[in-house]
C-alpha positions in Angstrom: 20.2 -21.8 20.3 20.1 -20.4 16.7 16.3 -20.1 17.0 16.6 -18.1 20.2 19.1 -15.8 18.6 16.8 -15.3 15.6 13.9 -14.5 17.8 15.9 -11.9 19.7 17.1 -10.4 16.4 13.6 -10.1 15.0 12.4 -8.7 18.3 15.1 -6.0 18.0 14.1 -5.2 14.5 10.4 -5.0 15.4 11.2 -2.5 18.2 13.1 -0.1 15.9 10.4 2.6 16.2 10.7 2.8 20.0 13.1 5.7 20.2 11.2 7.9 17.7 9.7 10.9 19.6 6.0 11.8 19.3 5.7 14.7 16.8 2.8 16.7 15.4 0.8 15.4 12.5 1.9 18.1 10.1 5.6 17.4 10.8 5.1 13.7 9.9 3.6 14.5 6.5 6.4 14.7 3.9 6.4 15.4 0.2 7.5 12.4 -1.8 9.6 12.4 -4.9 7.6 11.4 -8.0 9.7 9.1 -10.2 8.8 8.9 -13.9 10.2 6.3 -16.4 10.1 5.8 -20.1 6.6 7.3 -20.4 4.2 5.4 -22.6 1.0 7.2 -23.6 -2.0 5.7 -21.6 -5.2 5.7 -23.5 -8.3 7.3 -21.8 -10.5 4.7 -20.0 -13.7 4.8 -18.1 -12.4 2.1 -15.7 -9.3 1.7 -13.6 -7.7 -1.7 -12.7 -6.3 -1.7 -9.2 -3.9 -4.1 -7.4 -3.0 -4.1 -3.7 -0.3 -6.3 -2.3 1.8 -6.6 0.9 5.1 -7.3 -0.7 6.7 -8.9 2.4 10.1 -7.3 1.6 10.4 -9.4 -1.6 10.8 -12.7 0.2 7.8 -14.4 -1.4 6.7 -17.1 1.0 10.0 -17.6 2.8 10.3 -17.2 6.6 12.4 -14.0 6.6 14.1 -11.9 4.0 17.4 -12.2 5.8 17.6 -15.8 4.5 17.0 -14.9 0.9 19.7 -13.8 -1.5 19.6 -10.6 -3.5 19.3 -12.5 -6.7 16.4 -14.6 -5.4 14.6 -11.5 -4.2 15.0 -10.0 -7.7 13.6 -13.2 -9.1 10.7 -13.0 -6.7 10.0 -9.4 -7.7 10.1 -10.3 -11.4 7.3 -12.8 -10.5 5.3 -10.0 -9.0 6.1 -7.8 -12.0 4.8 -10.4 -14.4 1.7 -10.7 -12.3 1.1 -7.0 -12.5 1.5 -7.1 -16.3 -0.9 -9.9 -16.6 -3.4 -8.1 -14.4 -3.1 -5.1 -16.7 -3.0 -2.9 -13.6 -3.3 0.9 -13.8 -2.5 1.5 -10.2 -0.8 -0.6 -7.6 -0.6 -0.1 -3.8 2.3 -1.8 -2.1 3.1 -2.4 1.6 6.2 -3.7 3.2 8.0 -2.3 0.2 11.7 -1.8 0.6 14.2 0.8 -0.4 17.8 -0.2 -0.4 18.1 -2.5 2.7 20.7 -4.8 4.0 18.2 -7.5 4.8 16.6 -7.6 1.3 19.3 -7.2 -1.3 20.3 -3.5 -1.0 18.1 -2.1 -3.9 14.9 -0.2 -4.2 12.1 -2.8 -4.6 9.5 -0.2 -5.6 11.6 1.3 -8.4 12.7 -2.2 -9.5 9.0 -3.3 -9.8 8.1 -0.1 -11.7 10.9 -0.8 -14.2 10.3 -4.5 -14.6 6.5 -4.1 -15.0 6.7 -1.0 -17.2 4.9 1.5 -14.9 5.2 5.2 -15.9 5.3 6.6 -12.4 6.0 5.5 -8.8 6.4 6.9 -5.3 7.7 5.3 -2.1 7.3 6.4 1.5 9.6 5.4 4.4 8.0 4.2 7.6 11.2 2.6 9.0 14.8 3.5 8.2 17.4 1.8 10.3 20.6 -0.3 10.0 18.7 -3.4 8.7 15.9 -2.0 6.6 14.4 1.0 4.8 10.8 0.2 4.1 7.2 1.4 4.0 4.5 1.8 1.3 4.4 2.8 -2.3 2.2 3.4 -5.3 2.9 2.5 -9.0 0.8 4.1 -11.6 0.5 4.0 -15.4 -1.4 7.4 -15.2 0.3 10.6 -14.2 1.0 11.2 -10.5 0.7 14.9 -9.9 1.6 15.0 -6.2 2.4 12.6 -3.4 3.0 12.6 0.3 4.2 10.1 2.9 3.1 9.8 6.5 4.4 7.9 9.5 2.0 7.1 12.3 2.8 8.0 15.9 5.2 5.3 17.3 3.5 2.3 18.8 6.3 0.4 20.7 7.2 -2.4 20.8 6.0 -2.8 17.2 7.7 -1.1 14.3 6.5 2.1 12.7 3.7 2.0 10.2 2.3 4.6 7.9 0.9 5.3 4.4 1.6 7.0 1.1 -0.9 9.1 -0.8 -0.6 9.8 -4.5 -2.8 12.1 -6.5 -3.4 10.3 -9.8 -4.7 12.0 -13.0 -7.4 9.8 -14.5 -8.3 10.8 -18.1 -11.6 9.2 -19.0 -12.9 8.5 -22.5 -15.0 11.3 -24.0 -14.1 13.8 -21.2 -11.9 16.8 -21.7 -11.0 17.3 -18.1 -9.2 14.5 -16.1 -10.3 13.5 -12.6 -7.8 13.8 -9.7 -8.1 10.7 -7.6 -6.3 10.3 -4.2 -4.8 6.8 -3.9 -3.7 5.7 -0.5 -1.5 2.7 0.3 -1.6 2.0 4.0 -0.2 -0.5 6.5 -1.7 -0.6 10.0 -0.2 -2.0 13.2 -0.6 -5.8 13.6 -0.7 -6.0 17.4 -3.5 -3.9 18.9 -6.9 -2.7 17.8 -6.5 0.4 19.9 -3.4 1.4 17.9 -5.1 0.6 14.6 -8.0 2.8 15.5 -5.7 5.7 16.4 -3.9 5.2 13.1 -7.2 5.4 11.2 -7.9 8.7 13.0 -4.6 10.0 11.7 -5.5 9.0 8.2 -8.7 10.8 8.6 -6.9 14.0 9.7 -4.5 13.9 6.8 -7.2 13.2 4.1 -9.4 16.0 5.6 -6.7 18.4 4.4 -6.9 17.2 0.8 -9.8 18.9 -0.9 -8.5 19.1 -4.5 -9.7 15.6 -5.6 -12.6 13.9 -7.3 -12.5 10.7 -5.3 -10.5 8.5 -2.9 -9.2 5.0 -3.1 -7.6 3.4 0.1 -5.8 0.1 -0.3 -3.6 -2.0 1.9 -3.0 -4.2 4.8 -5.3 -3.3 7.7 -4.2 -6.2 9.9 -7.8 -6.6 10.9 -10.9 -8.5 9.6 -13.4 -5.8 10.8 -11.6 -2.5 11.0 -11.9 -1.5 7.4 -15.4 -2.9 7.1 -16.9 -1.3 10.2 -14.8 1.2 12.1 -13.2 3.0 9.2 -16.5 3.3 7.3 -18.3 4.7 10.3 -15.6 7.2 11.3 -15.1 8.6 7.8 -18.8 9.0 7.2 -18.9 12.7 8.2 -16.7 13.9 5.4 -16.0 11.2 2.8 -18.3 8.2 2.9 -16.4 5.0 1.9 -17.5 1.5 1.0 -15.9 -1.9 0.5 -16.7 -4.9 -1.8 -19.1 -7.4 -0.3 -18.3 -6.6 3.4 -19.9 -9.8 4.7 -18.1 -12.2 2.3 -16.3 -15.2 3.8 -14.5 -16.1 0.6 -12.2 -13.1 0.1 -9.4 -14.1 2.6 -6.0 -12.6 1.9 -3.9 -13.9 4.8 -4.5 -17.6 5.6 -8.2 -17.7 6.7 -8.4 -14.0 7.4 -9.5 -11.0 5.3 -7.1 -8.3 6.4 -6.3 -6.6 3.1 -9.0 -4.3 1.8 -9.8 -1.8 -0.9 -12.1 1.1 0.1 -13.7 3.6 -2.4 -15.3 6.9 -1.9 -19.0 6.7 -2.6 -18.7 8.4 -6.1 -16.7 5.3 -7.2 -18.0 1.8 -7.6 -16.6 -1.7 -8.1 -16.9 -3.4 -11.5 -15.1 -6.5 -10.4 -13.1 -7.7 -7.4 -11.0 -10.9 -6.9 -8.4 -12.3 -4.5 -5.6 -13.8 -6.5 -4.3 -17.4 -6.0 -0.8 -16.5 -7.1 1.9 -16.9 -4.5 3.6 -13.5 -4.4 4.2 -13.1 -0.7 2.5 -14.3 2.6 -0.5 -12.2 1.5 -2.7 -12.7 -1.5 -3.1 -9.8 -3.9 -6.4 -7.9 -4.4 -7.3 -7.2 -8.0 -10.3 -4.9 -8.7 -11.7 -2.8 -11.5 -13.6 0.4 -10.7 -15.5 3.2 -12.4 -17.1 6.5 -11.6 -20.7 6.0 -10.6 -23.3 7.0 -13.2 
């Protein structure tokens, strides 16, 4: 009986986006507050180290965050923070990242991670905000974030709302007077239907087409698909901003069990120096760690 009750509860949580009306794209694009911390001077560098992780609401590998205490969630997030420090990450994209939520300890997970791991800047976007949870995506950065926006995709009942955050990061390279402005997108797509994911990618395309004051684009996150980022997204972005992924045919870069559903995409003026999938247990997803540079 308890199992049945739990399934019903989780079903209700998943359907929390049903009542949200369909609204125009421009009205779902919101400016995000940029949080800065005890700023530490970041030295110019010709490479950036990236991490992408579905944070799973801070539950680590437990079944659901409702069954994890606030103190345990903080301990779990400290494990993630230590991982980010060891990875020497410049920029981190987070998904299923909670603000203060009843089901995950009632504190801001993104701000907590930024403080624990010593990041200079962070932003967080809400995709869902209801009685149980306030969550979405976020970006942590050691380098200045000069602007940020959050976006919620059109509702796709019965699954919960998804969306993305985009932060413009100022990348000062060695030996160059002027910094590059790089758009960093942290995205989480619907898990249930390819048709919904394709529509969501079209919405990403519409939003990014409006952003012209940048020198490159990095898109990271949980695509909930083994082929969507590798094929559909690359093809449909080709008109305006060609993108590429690391070793698209690889069978050894799985991030969720036996599936490769987490991806990093770069605009074609950027290239990968290295790319790994971490073995660390940080959530039900494995973290992506990459180093990138501007193409010569």
